N, C-alpha and C positions, 0 to 999 in steps of 0.2 A: 441424471447423468447417474453414468457406470463409476465404480468406484478407480475402476483404473485411468481415465480419466480427472477424477475427482485429483488425484495424486500427480499426474501427469501439469496440472493447471497452478497445484501446490509451490510445483520445480519451478514449473513457466515465474510465479510472481514471486518466493524469493532467491528464481537465481536475476529475477528486476530491480528483487528490493539493492542487493550486493552491485547489481549495478551500474544507479544511481545512488551507493554509496560512494560510489568510484568520481562519479562522476560529475562536478563540479557542476557543467552546462544544465545536466536532467533536472541537477537539483533545481537550480533556479526556474526552467521550467515551470515544475512541478510548483512551486511558490509564488506561479501567479492564480493561482487557487482559492478563493472566495472564502470555500467553505468545508465539507466534508462531499457530499456530493459534490461539487465540482474536482476534488481534489481525487475521486474514486473515478468518473468518467475523463480525464485526463491522466490517470494512474495507463489506461487501458491505455487509451489512445499511442502513446507513448512506450506503453509493451508492445503493441502491435506492429509499431514502426520497431523497432531493438526487435522482433522477431519474436515474444514472447504471448499463449495466448492463457486471460485468464479475464473475468469479468466485474462489475462495475460491484455486483453483491460480495463477491470475492472479497474484491478491495473492503468494503468496509465492514463483513465480518473484523480481516486481520485489524481490521482501525478497530475494531471494537475490542478483544484482543485487548490491545495495546494497551488499551484503552483501562480496560478493568484491569491489567495488571500493571496500574499506577495507582488502582484509585480512585482513578476519574470518567465523569462520566462526558459524554458526548452523543447529539442526538444527530442525525445529516441538519440542514439545515440554519446549526450550530456557525457564528462566526465564529473562527479563531483565529493569531496571525498566521503569516502562510509558517512560518520556521514553526512551528509548535504543529500545524496539519502535518509537514514537510518529514517530521519525526516521527507522526502520527498513521503514516503511510502503511509499515507494516512491520510486524514485531522484530527482533531483532534475528538474525541467521541462526539453525539449527550448529549449534554446539559451543556454544553459551553457556549452559544452566539453563536457555528457556527453556528446552524443549526433550 
């Protein structure tokens, strides 16, 4: 993947995250995920429905960064409650002290 593609993908992922924060229906749909692997797949599917392109691996990587920042660690296959999974889908958008 080229640097330009990675930048575009990251932007799509961030934009999708911002949309999820504003859309309670998307949040509820994501809560159907039972683990990190399912959440990442569901996020990719829902993102495509909304016109965004990013990969499952990028969602998992973003979740790992978020978890690391919070001092917790999860692995693919770990069970978490749906609220925890949705909260970990992506790190907070840029511009709030995390970037």
